[in-house]
C-alpha positions in Angstrom: -212.1 54.8 -53.8 -208.5 55.6 -52.2 -206.2 58.2 -52.8 -204.4 55.6 -55.2 -207.6 56.3 -57.6 -207.8 60.2 -57.7 -204.2 61.1 -56.9 -200.7 60.1 -58.8 -197.9 57.9 -57.5 -196.2 59.6 -54.6 -193.0 60.5 -55.3 -189.7 60.8 -53.0 -189.5 63.8 -51.7 -186.1 65.6 -52.7 -187.1 69.1 -53.2 -188.1 71.7 -49.8 -187.2 74.5 -51.8 -189.3 77.9 -51.7 -190.9 76.9 -48.5 -193.2 78.5 -46.1 -192.4 78.7 -42.4 -195.1 79.4 -41.1 -196.6 76.0 -39.6 -193.4 75.0 -38.2 -193.2 78.7 -36.8 -196.3 77.5 -35.1 -195.1 74.1 -34.1 -191.7 75.5 -33.0 -193.8 77.7 -30.0 -195.7 75.2 -29.1 -193.7 72.9 -28.3 -191.4 75.1 -26.5 -188.6 75.9 -28.7 -186.5 78.5 -26.7 -187.1 82.7 -28.2 -183.4 82.3 -29.1 -183.7 80.2 -31.9 -187.2 82.5 -33.1 -184.5 85.4 -32.4 -181.4 84.0 -34.4 -182.1 85.1 -38.6 -180.3 82.1 -39.6 -182.7 79.8 -38.1 -185.9 79.2 -39.4 -188.7 79.4 -36.8 -190.2 83.6 -37.4 -189.8 85.4 -34.7 -192.7 87.6 -35.5 -194.8 84.4 -35.1 -193.5 83.8 -31.3 -194.3 87.4 -30.9 -198.0 86.9 -31.8 -198.5 83.5 -30.4 -197.5 84.8 -26.8 -200.0 87.4 -26.6 -202.7 84.5 -25.9 -203.0 82.6 -23.1 -204.6 79.4 -24.4 -201.1 79.2 -26.8 -199.1 80.2 -23.7 -199.9 77.5 -21.2 -199.8 74.6 -23.9 -195.8 75.7 -24.4 -195.2 76.3 -21.2 -196.8 73.1 -19.8 -194.3 71.5 -23.1 -191.1 73.4 -21.9 -191.3 72.3 -18.3 -192.3 68.2 -19.5 -189.1 68.8 -21.5 -187.0 70.4 -19.0 -187.5 67.2 -17.0 -186.9 64.8 -19.5 -183.4 66.9 -20.6 -182.8 67.2 -16.5 -184.3 63.7 -15.0 -181.4 62.4 -13.1 -180.3 65.9 -11.9 -183.7 67.2 -10.7 -184.7 63.5 -9.2 -181.7 63.6 -7.2 -182.2 67.0 -5.9 -185.7 66.7 -5.0 -184.9 63.7 -3.1 -181.7 64.1 -1.3 -182.5 68.0 -1.0 -185.7 68.4 -0.4 -186.0 70.6 -3.3 -189.2 70.9 -5.7 -189.3 71.8 -9.1 -189.7 76.1 -8.0 -186.2 76.0 -6.2 -184.1 74.3 -9.4 -184.1 77.7 -12.0 -180.9 75.9 -13.4 -182.3 73.2 -14.1 -186.5 74.1 -15.0 -187.3 77.3 -16.0 -189.1 79.0 -13.3 -190.6 81.6 -15.5 -192.9 79.0 -17.1 -193.8 78.1 -13.6 -194.6 82.3 -12.6 -196.5 82.6 -16.3 -198.8 79.2 -15.7 -199.6 81.1 -12.2 -200.3 84.1 -14.0 -202.4 82.0 -16.4 -204.8 80.9 -13.5 -202.6 77.0 -13.0 -200.5 76.4 -10.1 -198.6 72.9 -11.3 -196.4 72.9 -7.7 -197.4 70.2 -5.1 -195.2 69.4 -2.0 -193.5 66.0 -1.6 -194.8 64.8 -5.0 -192.4 62.4 -6.8 -190.7 63.5 -10.7 -192.6 60.8 -12.3 -195.9 62.5 -11.5 -194.9 65.5 -12.3 -194.6 64.3 -15.8 -197.6 62.7 -15.9 -200.0 65.4 -15.1 -198.3 67.7 -17.4 -199.2 64.8 -20.4 -202.7 65.0 -18.5 -202.7 69.0 -18.7 -201.1 68.9 -22.6 -204.0 66.6 -23.7 -207.1 68.8 -22.0 -205.5 71.8 -23.6 -204.3 71.2 -26.9 -207.2 71.0 -28.5 -207.3 74.9 -28.1 -204.7 75.2 -30.2 -206.5 73.4 -32.9 -208.1 77.0 -34.8 -204.6 78.1 -35.2 -203.6 75.4 -38.1 -205.3 75.7 -41.4 -208.5 73.0 -42.3 -206.0 71.4 -44.9 -203.2 69.9 -42.6 -204.9 66.8 -40.7 -205.2 67.9 -37.1 -205.2 64.8 -35.2 -202.0 64.5 -37.1 -200.4 67.4 -35.4 -201.8 66.8 -32.0 -199.9 63.6 -31.6 -197.2 65.3 -31.7 -197.6 66.6 -28.2 -199.1 63.2 -26.9 -196.7 61.0 -25.3 -197.6 57.5 -25.9 -198.9 55.7 -23.2 -198.1 58.4 -21.4 -201.1 58.5 -19.3 -199.3 55.6 -16.6 -195.6 55.5 -15.0 -194.6 52.7 -17.7 -195.2 54.6 -20.4 -193.4 57.9 -19.2 -190.4 55.3 -18.6 -190.6 54.4 -22.3 -190.4 58.2 -23.8 -187.9 59.1 -20.7 -185.3 56.1 -21.5 -186.3 56.4 -25.9 -185.8 60.6 -25.4 -182.1 59.6 -23.6 -181.1 57.4 -26.1 -182.0 59.5 -29.2 -182.2 63.1 -27.6 -180.1 64.7 -30.5 -182.7 63.7 -33.5 -185.0 65.5 -31.5 -185.3 69.1 -32.8 -183.3 71.4 -30.7 -183.6 68.8 -28.3 -187.1 69.5 -27.3 -189.3 66.6 -26.9 -192.3 66.0 -29.1 -194.2 62.2 -30.2 -191.8 61.4 -33.2 -191.5 58.3 -34.8 -188.3 58.9 -36.9 -184.9 59.7 -35.7 -183.0 60.2 -39.0 -184.8 63.3 -40.8 -182.3 65.7 -39.9 -184.2 68.9 -38.3 -187.8 68.0 -39.1 -188.5 72.2 -37.9 -186.1 73.0 -41.5 -189.3 74.4 -43.3 -193.2 73.8 -43.6 -192.8 71.7 -47.0 -190.5 69.0 -45.1 -192.0 69.3 -42.1 -195.4 68.5 -43.7 -194.6 65.8 -45.7 -192.5 64.0 -43.5 -195.8 64.7 -41.0 -198.1 63.1 -43.4 -195.4 60.1 -44.2 -195.0 59.0 -39.7 -198.2 58.6 -40.2 -198.4 56.5 -43.5 -200.1 59.3 -45.2 -199.2 61.4 -48.1 -199.3 65.4 -48.5 -200.1 65.8 -52.0 -200.9 69.8 -52.3 -197.1 71.5 -51.7 -198.5 74.6 -52.9 -199.9 75.2 -49.9 -196.9 75.0 -48.1 -195.0 77.0 -51.1 -193.9 80.6 -52.0 -192.8 82.0 -55.1 -189.3 82.5 -55.1 -187.6 85.5 -55.0 -186.6 86.2 -58.0 -190.3 85.5 -59.0 -191.0 88.5 -56.6 -188.6 90.6 -57.5 -189.4 90.6 -61.2 -193.2 91.9 -59.8 -191.1 94.6 -57.9 -189.3 95.6 -60.6 -192.0 96.5 -62.6 -193.6 98.2 -60.4 -190.4 100.2 -59.3 -190.2 101.0 -63.2 -194.6 102.0 -63.8 -195.9 105.5 -62.1 -199.9 104.2 -62.4 -200.2 100.3 -62.5 -203.8 98.9 -62.5 -204.9 94.9 -61.8 -206.8 93.8 -64.9 -208.6 90.3 -64.0 -210.8 88.0 -66.1 -212.6 86.3 -63.9 -213.6 83.5 -66.2 -209.9 82.8 -66.6 -208.4 83.3 -63.3 -208.7 81.6 -60.7 -209.8 83.8 -57.3 -207.9 82.1 -54.5 -204.7 81.9 -57.0 -204.8 85.4 -57.0 -205.5 86.6 -53.6 -202.2 84.1 -52.6 -200.4 86.1 -54.4 -201.4 89.5 -53.5 -201.0 88.6 -50.2 -197.7 86.9 -50.7 -196.3 89.9 -52.0 -194.9 93.7 -49.8 -198.2 95.2 -49.3 -196.9 98.6 -49.4 -194.8 97.9 -52.5 -198.1 97.0 -54.2 -200.1 100.1 -52.4 -197.5 102.3 -53.7 -198.2 101.8 -57.2 -201.4 99.7 -57.4 -203.9 102.5 -57.9 -207.1 99.6 -58.6 -208.2 95.7 -59.1 -210.5 96.0 -62.2 -212.6 92.8 -62.0 -214.4 92.3 -65.3 -217.0 89.5 -64.6 -219.5 87.0 -65.8 -222.5 85.1 -64.3 -220.7 82.2 -64.2 -217.5 82.8 -62.5 -216.8 82.1 -59.1 -219.0 83.6 -56.5 -215.7 84.9 -54.2 -214.8 87.9 -56.9 -218.1 89.1 -55.0 -216.3 89.7 -51.3 -212.6 89.8 -52.6 -212.7 93.4 -51.9 -213.2 92.6 -47.7 -209.6 90.6 -48.3 -207.5 93.6 -49.5 -207.1 97.3 -49.0 -206.2 98.1 -52.9 -209.8 99.3 -53.8 -212.1 97.2 -56.7 -213.8 98.2 -59.5 -216.1 95.4 -60.1 -217.9 94.8 -63.7 -220.7 92.5 -64.0 -220.6 92.0 -67.5 -224.0 90.4 -69.0 -224.7 88.5 -71.7 -226.6 89.1 -74.4 -226.6 85.6 -75.6 -226.7 83.3 -73.0 -223.9 81.0 -74.2 -221.6 84.0 -75.6 -219.3 85.9 -72.9 -218.8 89.5 -73.6 -216.0 89.5 -70.7 -213.3 89.8 -73.3 -214.3 92.6 -75.1 -214.8 94.6 -71.8 -211.9 93.7 -70.8 -210.2 95.4 -73.7 -212.1 97.9 -74.2 -211.7 99.0 -70.6 -208.2 98.5 -70.4 -207.6 101.1 -73.3 -210.0 103.6 -72.0 -207.5 103.5 -68.6 -204.5 103.6 -71.0 -205.7 106.7 -73.0 -208.2 108.4 -70.2 -207.3 107.6 -66.8 -203.1 107.8 -67.0 -202.5 104.1 -65.9 -199.6 103.1 -67.7 -199.1 99.6 -66.7 -201.3 96.6 -65.7 -200.9 93.8 -64.3 -203.6 91.1 -66.5 -204.1 88.6 -64.3 -205.9 86.1 -67.2 -204.4 82.4 -69.2 -206.4 83.3 -72.0 -204.5 83.5 -75.6 -207.2 85.9 -76.6 -205.8 89.1 -74.8 -202.2 88.4 -77.1 -204.0 91.3 -79.3 -204.5 94.1 -76.5 -201.0 93.9 -75.4 -199.0 94.3 -78.6 -201.8 97.1 -79.6 -200.9 98.9 -76.7 -196.8 99.3 -77.0 -196.6 102.2 -75.1 -198.1 100.5 -72.2 -196.5 98.2 -69.7 -197.8 94.4 -69.2 -197.2 92.1 -67.0 -199.5 88.8 -66.7 -200.1 86.5 -64.1 -201.4 83.2 -65.3 -202.0 79.8 -64.2 -199.7 76.9 -65.5 -201.8 74.3 -66.9 -203.6 76.8 -68.9 -201.7 79.1 -70.8 -200.2 77.1 -73.7 -196.6 77.0 -74.8 -197.4 79.6 -78.1 -198.8 82.0 -75.7 -195.4 82.1 -73.6 -193.3 82.4 -76.3 -195.3 85.4 -77.6 -194.5 86.8 -74.3 -190.9 86.0 -74.5 -190.1 87.0 -77.4 -192.4 90.3 -76.9 -190.7 91.0 -73.5 -193.6 90.8 -71.1 -193.3 90.0 -67.9 -195.3 86.5 -66.9 -195.2 85.0 -63.5 -197.3 81.7 -62.4 -199.5 82.5 -60.0 -199.5 78.9 -58.8 -196.1 79.5 -57.3 -197.6 81.4 -54.8 -198.3 79.6 -51.6 -201.9 78.9 -51.3 -202.6 77.8 -47.7 -203.5 81.3 -46.6 -206.4 81.8 -49.0 -207.9 79.7 -46.4 -210.2 82.4 -44.7 -211.2 84.1 -48.5 -212.3 80.4 -49.3 -214.1 79.6 -46.1 -215.9 82.6 -46.1 -217.0 82.5 -49.7 -218.5 79.0 -48.7 -220.1 80.1 -46.1 -221.7 83.3 -47.5 -223.2 80.1 -50.7 -224.6 78.5 -47.4 -225.9 81.1 -45.4 -227.8 82.8 -49.3 -229.3 79.0 -49.7 -230.5 78.4 -46.4 -231.9 81.7 -46.0 -234.8 80.6 -49.0 -234.8 77.0 -47.8 -234.9 77.4 -43.9 -236.9 80.2 -42.6 -239.5 80.4 -40.3 -240.7 82.2 -37.1 -240.3 80.1 -34.2 -242.8 82.0 -32.5 -245.7 81.4 -35.2 -244.5 77.4 -35.1 -245.2 77.0 -31.2 -248.5 79.3 -31.2 -249.9 76.4 -34.2 -248.9 73.5 -32.1 -250.4 75.0 -28.8 -253.8 75.3 -30.8 -253.4 72.3 -32.5 -252.6 69.8 -29.3 -255.4 72.4 -26.9 -252.6 72.2 -24.6 -253.7 74.4 -21.7 -250.5 75.5 -20.5 -250.3 78.8 -18.0 -247.6 81.1 -19.2 -244.8 80.0 -16.4 -245.7 76.5 -18.1 -244.9 77.5 -21.5 -241.6 79.5 -20.7 -240.4 76.8 -19.1 -241.0 74.6 -22.1 -239.6 77.0 -24.2 -236.1 76.6 -22.0 -236.5 73.3 -22.2 -237.6 72.2 -25.5 -236.8 75.1 -27.9 -233.8 77.1 -26.7 -231.9 74.2 -27.2 -232.8 73.5 -30.7 -230.1 72.4 -33.0 -229.2 71.1 -36.8 -228.4 67.3 -37.0 -226.9 66.3 -39.9 -227.1 61.9 -40.1 -223.9 60.6 -42.4 -226.1 60.6 -45.7 -226.1 64.8 -45.6 -230.1 64.8 -44.3 -230.7 67.5 -41.6 -233.2 67.9 -39.6 -234.3 70.0 -36.5 -233.8 68.7 -32.9 -235.6 69.6 -30.1 -234.7 69.4 -26.4 -231.9 69.2 -24.0 -228.5 67.9 -25.4 
């Protein structure tokens, strides 16, 4: 089955509005975009990411190597002439080669300077260093973004031999203005404008350059200021707010994305708690939501009297009424696309409601009823889901650990004792220790192409 069997036909990229800037800020740092670009509020790369990444040695090394490579490409003729006729080296040409990058690399344990070394070979060295170290940056990028596409941006085509370097140098000089901020990267197109304009544009073009299509733009899109301002205004007019969640009819990852993309001070200032009304058949992610937010969470697991009948809606309704009449909660953010809650909203007219819905689950009648009553609602789908990866991974790992604890559990010392007895193997204590170190300690799981798992013994 191909992608075209499961996804709609791609449409032209015409709209880059409401994008995030996380991916392009990381790319901009690593390829060596100057810090002054990050400091300019009118440019897309965000200074907070520069400052964060610059604290980490693996990222600094890649950035400084890319800066030096780009500097040589930009000033190749002048550097070549100075090295050949004036006996200069990279560190003695501060107007052409940033010395601070050389010094920082040395502080980070890399000495790149060599005596009487041809300039072309420096580029070969930098290509090799970058190729060897770029995988240290892999975990910077989310799982939903294909790492091989990102990695290829840093690798000069055929960059391990002089022929490839000369070709890249000629190509760079021919279309220098097409590179982002004139900084080198392995990018095949020359008429895309600023590819680091925002995440939506960059990721879309990145996949297109690799003859692929990026379908889930929600990963690189965020709600616009109008939507966020509506939520902030709702909170500003409230005294005490509670988020009330119908876990059966809400997506935990979209709710997390919504909360995570809002101003945390504004939320904590007014939202006193998140109340979850959960059902046994709802996503297990709700159980760990409290680990990913500073807002207190009250978790209500609603038991079923009949297996085929959920009582979440009635418990949520009565619980909301109790919060309003007994606990002085005057405003509620209701998280559900279920139209059954219109009865709750219309019954407590003294309370203020804001409803978070999912666009595909909320029907037009419910939307019209909220509009007619002046009830604010917004789509959780509008908020960037790209930063919900951590909670998704932790949920999956938790489920896997739970299953493996029941399926695979043994004591290796017991297994060894049984093996020694069955084999009648007479071994000294020292021999047993060596056997353990060589064959048992490197024990690992091996997964075949069908997903079958076996325990492998012995050296790797």
